[in-house]
C-alpha positions, 0 to 999 in steps of 0.5 A: 782463772788460775792463781798458781801454775805449777809446771814440772816442778822439781826440787832437791836438797843440797845433799841431793835428796829429792823433795819434789819431782816433776810436779804439775798442777793449778790452783784457782782463785778460791779457798783450797785445802792442800792435803797429802801424806807427810813428806809428800812436799806440801810445805816445800811446794809453798816455799817454792811458790814464795821464792824462798826456795829455788826450783831445781827445774820447772817453774811456779807462775803466780798471777799476783803478789803472794803472802805466806804464813809458814808452819814454823812461824817464829815471832820476835817478842819485841816486835810491835803488833802494828809491825805485824799488821804492816801499819807501823809507818802510816800509823806513826805518821798519822799520830805525829801529824796529830801532835803537830809534826807537819814535815812533808815526809810524814804526809808521804808516809800516810799517803791516802791511809788516814783511817789506818788506825780505825781499820787496824782496830776493826781488823783486830776486833774481827780476830777477837783481839782488843784494840789496845793490843795495837800498841803492844809488843808480840811478847805481851800476847799469848801464842794464840793471839800472836798467831791471830795477829800474824794472820790478820796482818796477812789478811790486812795486806790484801795480797792476791794469793795467800799461802798458809801452812798449818795455821791452827797448830798449837792453838786452843779451841777459842783461837782455832774458832777465830782462825776458822772465822777469819778464813770463812770470810777470806777474799782472794786466792787462798791455799791452806796446808792443814790437818785440821779437819774442821778447817778443811771443811771450810774450803771450796776445793780440796787439792791432793799432792800425790805421786807428782800430781796436784789433783783438785776436787771441787768440794771440802775435805769430807766430800773429797774423801767420799769421792776418793773412797768411791774411786778406790772402790771402783778401782778395786772392782775393776781390778777384780773384773780384770783378773777374771777376764785375764783368767778367762783368756788364759783358760781359753788360750790353753783350751785352744792349744789343746784343740790345735794340738789334736787337729795337728795329730789328726792332720798328720794321720790323714796325711799318710793316706793322701798324695804328698803335695796335697798333704803339704798344702793342707799342712801349710794351710793348717799352720797359717790358721793355727798361727792366726788363731794363736795370735788372736788369743795372745792379743786378747790375753795381752789386752786383758793383762794391760787392763789389769795393770791399768786397774792396779795403777788406779788402786792405791797401796799407800804405806802406813805407819806401823805403830806397835806400842810396847807392853810395859806390863803395868798392873791395874792398881799400880800408882802412876802419877799424881796430878793436882793444883793445891786444892784437889788431886787426882791419882792415875793408876795402871793403864789409865788415859788422861787428857789435859785441856785448856786455853793457850797460856793456861800452863799445860806444858808447865804442868807436864814439866813439873810432872817430869821433873818432880818440882811441884809439890802437887804433881809428880810421876811415880814410875821411872820409865817415862816416854816424853814427847814435847810440843816441838821436838828438838830434833831439827839438827844435823843428826840423822834419824838413824843416829837418833834412834841408835842413841836410845835403842841400846844393844840393837843391831844397825839392821834392826834399827833400820827395819824398825825405822822403816815401820815409821816410813823413814827408809833408805836415804831418809834415815841418813839425811840430816833431820833439818832436811826432813819435813815437819811430819817426818821429824815428828815421826822420828821423835815418836820412833825415838820415844817408842823404840827406847829401851826400857819401854816406857811405863807412861807416855807424856805427850804434848800435842802429839798430832801436830804436823801429822797427816790425817792418816798417820794421826789416825794410826797414832790414836788407834795405837794409843787406844790399845797401849797397855801403859798409862798415858797423859796427853795435852791436846787441842785436837778435839777429833783426836781426843774423842777417838782416843776416849780418855778415862779422865779429862782435866781442864786447866784454867786460871791455875785451877784444875777441874774435871771436864767433858769433851765437846 
């Protein structure tokens, strides 16, 4: 049975820029990982499904009520955990009745939910949150705990359909593991947009939003990637075969024209020695035959050309981000940074790569801030040209990507700026649209472009969770670029897959205010 039916759905932003065009597809009642390139419209599709946005045309039909956890979830720190779980009213009523309040309104608020506190405690415990957190305010929780409570609240509602947009962004290893556990036991239709490969492996199905279609594959992400690779290999071979057939048909048509030309010359010579009426009859018959043969040859060539076009359409030629990092010319022995906690310190020299890991709330971002500002007596940068990418780039405003890059790429011509933006897949009208209308991935790519296209080129990159909001392919391009970067890099990340591919020279774990050398798992 379908849970969501997407029927010729289109949506454009207020400035007329299209976000989705004539998209159709069906999501079932199982757990589905929704993947696609940044800017393909995944988050917009979820917002349309919830009714937060109104389609320009087409429709979304749901077979039940929908719960939604957005990518840019912001929580009021004064909100109680009981509110996030959706149990505030019956919980307060049960407690008031226990204290002697017998007013009918209290009993109406409870209904049949007399065990609400026990159920809420059990739900929190399953998420790894202590029961006493039920009476806390969100501001008293870590970011990871707040996300887990929000997710638990959605699960507690038991909605027919749940939509999650990047639920593990910014979460440490422990919180990610708990989210994975919650989703493994999820009941009901679930659609998850994520670049978390471990999370995508928990899905029953994988759906790809690609060129206006939602194609669903029965299996987790790795199986879908293998299937897609097989498809593309088959399409590539089909294209090779079709090119050979077309070349053969062209060659045979040329050979046929040569034969027909020779026959025509022989016919004209023979006509000189026969009666005119007989010569004309033979000429007409030869022309009819030649026309029929030419038509058959042209038809075969056209069929071969059509087969080649069809094979070419099956073969993907997706654009990729071209991250060509500048060479700042750092000497191997150049002192770049000092990182310490008051008891120990580490010296970063030359083009060294340092990964900073640790649980949410340990102070990793604070340590980066101290590095950048020089406010700490234990950690400091010793170079002037620094490229910093914050965890949540502050570019969600009315400026355009072009304006943002022009402010840092001093002396560059407008055409050169647009060409360089195009390498980050920010092209045409996209470059001139307000950043607030771009997808999370597009805004993040713009922030990376602002960092890498600045002049002078940075001698050290300081990146806080750089793979957030990036699709899997773009994240792969980023890690490959960072592996060949000839400057220093200090990166905070919870993305173990990214860090393993990057292969840092030094891994420092920050926990309880102390730094120690660690190994990647």
